[in-house]
C-alpha positions, 0 to 999 in steps of 0.5 A: 690430853687436856694438859701437862704438868709442867706445861708444854715447853718447859725445860726439865732434867732428864728423868723428872716426872710429867703428869699427863691429865686426860678425858675420858670423853664426853658423858654418856647419853643416860639409857633411855628405854622405848615403851613397847606397843601393848595395846590388845595383850591381856594386863598381866602380860603387858605389865610383865612386858614393861617390868622386864625392860625396867619401867613401873606400871599401873592399870587404869580401869576407865570406871567401866563397871564391867571391867575385869582385874586382869582385862585387855590393854586399850591404852597406854601412856606414854604411847608406844615407841616413846623413849622414856627414863627406866623406872618410869610408870607406863599407865595401861588402860583396860576394859 
């Protein structure tokens, strides 16, 4: 309980109302998402996993002339295990 109105110790006639102000507790921590390990997966499969977790995805083909549109993930940023906010963009390096 945070406080009462009237304050503690006040004399009141029987039946008079007393207001109690209470707290719902501390604010909850914002929900964070742990970035999964995606290296070695096909890009579309990895992108699907990220979207299911509420994350955005960006593909970086690394400028390799032989890169395929739906290549294999060889790097990711942020890295696997990172805690990020929902909606964060994860960049997947593919070849």
